[in-house]
C-alpha positions in Angstrom: 57.9 149.3 65.7 57.4 146.6 68.4 59.6 143.5 67.7 56.6 141.2 67.7 54.9 143.1 64.9 58.2 143.3 63.0 58.8 139.5 63.3 55.1 138.8 62.3 55.5 141.1 59.2 58.7 139.5 58.1 57.3 136.0 58.7 54.1 136.8 56.8 56.1 138.2 53.8 58.4 135.1 53.8 55.5 132.7 54.0 53.6 134.4 51.2 56.7 134.5 49.1 57.4 130.8 49.5 53.8 129.7 49.0 53.6 131.7 45.8 57.0 130.5 44.6 56.1 126.9 45.2 53.3 127.2 42.6 55.5 128.8 39.9 59.1 127.5 40.2 58.6 124.6 37.7 57.9 127.2 35.0 59.7 130.4 36.2 62.7 132.0 34.4 65.2 129.9 36.4 63.6 126.8 34.8 64.5 128.5 31.5 68.0 129.5 32.3 69.1 125.9 33.0 67.5 124.5 29.8 70.5 125.0 27.5 72.8 123.2 30.0 70.4 120.3 30.2 70.1 120.3 26.4 73.9 120.2 26.0 74.0 117.1 28.3 71.3 115.5 26.2 73.0 116.2 22.9 70.4 118.9 21.8 71.6 122.1 20.2 69.7 124.9 22.0 70.2 127.2 19.0 68.5 124.8 16.6 65.0 126.2 15.8 63.9 122.9 14.5 64.4 121.1 17.9 64.3 123.8 20.6 60.6 124.7 20.8 59.7 121.2 21.9 62.9 120.2 23.8 61.4 121.4 27.1 59.2 118.4 27.2 62.1 116.0 27.6 64.3 118.5 29.6 61.7 119.3 32.3 62.2 123.0 32.0 60.3 126.2 31.2 58.4 126.2 27.8 60.4 128.7 25.7 58.9 131.8 24.2 61.5 131.9 21.4 62.5 129.4 18.8 66.0 129.1 20.2 67.5 129.4 23.7 66.8 133.0 24.7 70.2 133.8 26.1 73.8 133.9 24.7 75.9 130.7 25.2 78.0 132.0 28.1 74.7 132.0 30.2 74.2 128.4 29.3 77.7 127.6 30.4 77.4 129.6 33.6 74.2 127.7 34.6 75.6 124.2 33.9 76.2 123.4 37.6 72.5 123.8 38.3 71.4 121.6 35.5 71.7 118.2 37.2 70.0 119.4 40.4 66.3 118.7 41.0 64.5 121.8 39.9 63.1 122.7 43.3 66.6 122.5 44.9 68.3 124.4 42.2 65.7 127.1 42.1 65.9 127.6 45.9 69.7 127.7 45.9 69.6 130.2 43.0 67.1 132.6 44.4 67.9 132.2 48.1 71.7 132.3 47.5 71.4 135.3 45.2 69.3 137.2 47.7 71.8 136.5 50.4 74.6 137.8 48.2 72.7 140.9 47.4 72.0 141.6 51.1 75.7 141.0 52.0 76.7 143.4 49.2 74.4 146.1 50.5 75.6 145.7 54.0 79.2 145.9 52.8 78.5 149.1 51.0 76.9 150.6 54.0 79.9 149.8 56.1 82.4 151.1 53.6 80.7 154.4 53.1 79.7 155.0 56.7 76.0 154.7 56.0 75.2 153.8 59.6 73.4 150.7 60.8 72.6 148.4 57.9 69.1 147.5 59.0 67.1 149.8 56.7 69.2 148.9 53.7 68.8 145.2 54.4 65.0 145.6 54.9 64.8 147.4 51.6 66.8 144.8 49.8 65.0 141.9 51.4 61.4 142.9 51.8 60.5 145.1 48.8 58.1 144.3 45.9 61.0 144.0 43.4 62.5 141.4 45.9 59.3 139.4 45.9 59.0 139.5 42.1 62.6 138.6 41.4 62.5 135.7 43.8 59.2 134.5 42.3 60.6 134.6 38.8 64.0 133.1 39.6 65.6 136.1 37.9 69.1 137.4 37.8 68.2 140.5 39.8 69.8 139.5 43.1 73.1 138.6 41.5 73.0 141.9 39.5 72.7 143.9 42.7 75.5 141.9 44.4 77.8 142.4 41.4 77.0 146.1 41.4 78.0 146.3 45.0 81.2 144.4 44.4 82.0 146.8 41.5 81.4 149.8 43.7 83.6 148.4 46.5 86.5 147.5 44.2 86.4 150.8 42.4 86.6 152.5 45.7 89.5 150.3 46.8 91.2 150.8 43.4 91.2 147.1 42.7 90.7 147.9 39.1 91.3 144.5 37.5 88.7 142.9 39.7 86.3 145.8 39.2 86.6 145.3 35.5 85.6 141.7 35.9 82.5 142.6 37.9 81.6 145.2 35.2 82.0 142.6 32.5 79.8 140.1 34.4 77.0 142.6 34.6 77.3 143.4 30.9 77.4 139.7 29.9 74.4 138.7 32.1 72.0 141.3 30.6 73.7 143.5 28.0 70.6 145.5 27.3 70.5 146.8 30.9 74.0 148.2 30.9 74.4 150.0 27.6 74.2 153.6 29.0 75.9 152.5 32.3 78.8 150.9 30.4 79.4 154.0 28.2 79.3 156.2 31.3 81.7 154.0 33.3 84.1 153.7 30.3 84.2 157.5 30.0 84.8 157.9 33.7 87.6 155.3 33.8 89.4 156.8 30.8 89.0 160.3 32.2 90.5 159.3 35.5 93.2 157.2 33.8 92.1 154.0 35.3 92.6 152.1 32.1 92.9 148.7 33.8 89.2 148.8 34.6 88.4 149.0 30.9 91.0 146.5 29.8 89.9 143.9 32.4 86.3 144.3 31.4 87.0 144.1 27.7 89.3 141.0 28.2 86.6 139.2 30.3 83.9 139.9 27.7 86.1 138.7 24.9 87.1 135.5 26.8 83.4 134.8 27.6 82.3 135.3 24.0 85.1 133.1 22.7 84.4 130.3 25.1 80.7 130.4 24.5 81.2 130.4 20.7 83.6 127.5 20.9 81.0 125.4 22.8 78.1 126.6 20.6 79.7 127.6 17.3 76.4 128.3 15.4 74.6 130.4 18.0 75.0 134.0 16.8 72.8 134.0 13.7 69.8 132.1 15.2 70.0 134.1 18.4 69.9 137.5 16.6 67.1 136.2 14.3 64.8 134.6 16.8 65.6 136.3 20.1 67.2 139.8 19.7 64.9 140.9 16.8 61.8 139.7 18.6 62.5 141.4 21.9 63.7 144.8 20.6 60.4 145.4 18.8 58.6 145.1 22.1 60.4 148.2 23.5 57.2 150.3 23.9 55.5 147.5 25.9 58.2 147.5 28.6 58.3 149.2 32.1 61.0 151.5 30.9 61.4 155.0 29.6 60.7 153.6 26.1 57.4 152.2 27.3 56.4 155.4 28.9 57.5 157.3 25.9 55.3 155.1 23.7 52.3 155.9 25.9 53.0 159.6 25.6 54.1 160.0 22.0 53.1 156.8 20.0 55.3 156.3 17.0 57.4 159.4 18.0 58.5 157.7 21.2 62.2 157.8 20.4 62.2 161.6 20.7 60.6 161.5 24.2 62.8 158.6 25.2 66.0 160.5 24.3 64.8 163.7 26.0 63.9 161.8 29.2 67.2 160.0 29.2 69.1 163.2 28.8 67.1 164.8 31.6 67.9 161.9 34.0 71.5 162.2 33.0 71.6 165.9 33.9 69.8 165.2 37.2 72.4 162.6 38.0 75.3 164.9 37.2 73.9 167.7 39.3 73.1 165.4 42.2 76.6 164.0 42.3 78.0 167.5 42.5 75.9 168.3 45.5 76.9 165.4 47.8 80.0 165.1 50.0 83.1 163.9 48.2 83.1 160.5 50.1 79.5 159.8 48.9 80.0 160.7 45.2 81.1 157.3 44.1 78.2 155.4 45.6 75.7 158.0 44.5 77.2 158.0 41.0 77.0 154.3 40.7 73.5 154.0 42.1 72.1 156.7 39.9 74.1 155.6 36.8 72.9 152.0 37.2 69.3 153.3 37.6 69.5 155.5 34.5 70.9 152.6 32.5 68.1 150.3 33.6 65.5 153.0 32.9 66.8 153.6 29.4 67.1 149.9 28.4 65.0 148.9 25.4 64.1 145.5 26.9 63.6 145.2 30.6 60.9 144.0 33.1 59.9 145.1 36.6 62.1 142.6 38.3 65.1 144.3 36.7 64.3 147.3 38.8 65.6 145.5 41.9 69.0 147.0 41.4 67.5 150.5 41.5 67.1 149.9 45.3 70.6 151.3 45.6 69.1 154.8 45.0 66.7 154.3 47.9 69.5 153.0 50.1 71.7 156.0 49.2 68.9 158.4 49.8 68.4 157.0 53.3 72.1 157.2 54.0 72.4 160.8 52.9 69.7 162.2 55.1 69.0 159.6 57.8 65.5 160.9 58.3 62.4 158.9 58.9 60.6 160.7 56.1 63.1 159.7 53.5 63.1 156.1 54.8 59.3 156.0 54.6 59.4 157.4 51.1 62.0 154.8 50.0 59.9 151.9 51.4 56.7 153.3 49.9 58.4 153.7 46.5 59.7 150.1 46.4 56.8 148.6 48.3 53.1 149.6 47.8 53.7 152.0 44.9 55.9 149.5 42.9 53.2 146.9 43.5 50.4 149.1 42.5 52.1 150.1 39.2 52.9 146.5 38.5 49.3 145.5 39.0 48.2 148.3 36.7 49.5 146.2 33.8 46.6 143.7 34.1 43.7 146.1 33.2 45.9 147.9 30.8 47.4 144.8 29.2 50.9 146.1 29.3 53.4 147.0 32.0 54.6 150.5 31.0 53.5 152.4 34.2 55.9 150.4 36.3 58.6 152.2 34.3 58.0 155.2 36.6 60.0 153.4 39.4 63.5 154.1 38.2 62.9 157.9 37.5 61.2 158.2 40.8 64.1 156.5 42.5 66.5 159.0 40.9 64.2 161.9 41.9 64.2 160.6 45.5 68.0 160.5 45.7 68.2 163.9 44.1 65.9 165.3 46.7 67.8 163.7 49.5 71.0 165.4 48.1 69.3 168.8 48.3 68.3 168.0 51.9 71.9 167.1 52.7 73.1 170.4 51.3 70.4 172.3 53.1 71.3 170.8 56.5 75.1 170.8 56.1 
């Protein structure tokens, strides 16, 4: 592609992103993340259902969709540094800084595992539809991918204590996304006698919960009553395997959900066996992370940003133009089309096809590797 066209395309993407973001940042999810920290400074208990629904008016934050703060207290503490900042500056630092960390993480993984020049991976991480959506919403997606890359790099380098810390951070940020992934990682760590990974993760989680509970001692009951219970019952409306299973089987969706999850697990195991030994760890992590996000009972399309690792790994395994085009098509126009399908359908379940398709693409790339090796 001529450089002028490439520069124009990137510039157009960035301009469209910033213009759209400028219209939503006062009410996007970042404006909700910082609310509890601002409430703490103002002497308001974010887990008090009598005060929280209207507290946003004085805090200048997102109007909540739950009767108490929608996240556990360690999230409120982690976001405290952003609270005093003007919302526009804090939001830009959060999304722009997170995107930079994600792209640095992807570039570091490409170098470590000899994936060749980082350009296609950086383009996928920086210019896809999940990138656009995550930036617009001010979501955790960029930090999640950066943490996943850090986890991968430290597992490879056998820096197990630090790897356990990254694992814990992922689980603390969005526990629902990492249930299956955490179980798989714990089994792997124990089977390979890398117990320090598990111990470091468990210790970090315990410390975070203890600190959060000390700062907000009454959070647990209201959070489960007003947040967890409300969100779990929306499982079949999500862009996940649960949502797709609900479309297929109605009230019998758990049966289809379990069957699909097992199928993705089997595909992952078979794919990992196919690739060269040096690529097994990144392929395992990319696919395991994607299966975990796909099987979550509460997840939205911006959470699929981390599944880009499957696209990156597929490009790295084959290094063919066709696989690169397929990766960009999956996370670009197809992801956008499936997301937009939610408007006439009034729910977002079809976008749940993206994680399984990402796994299928990487599995196909692995067969091409075997065929050409």
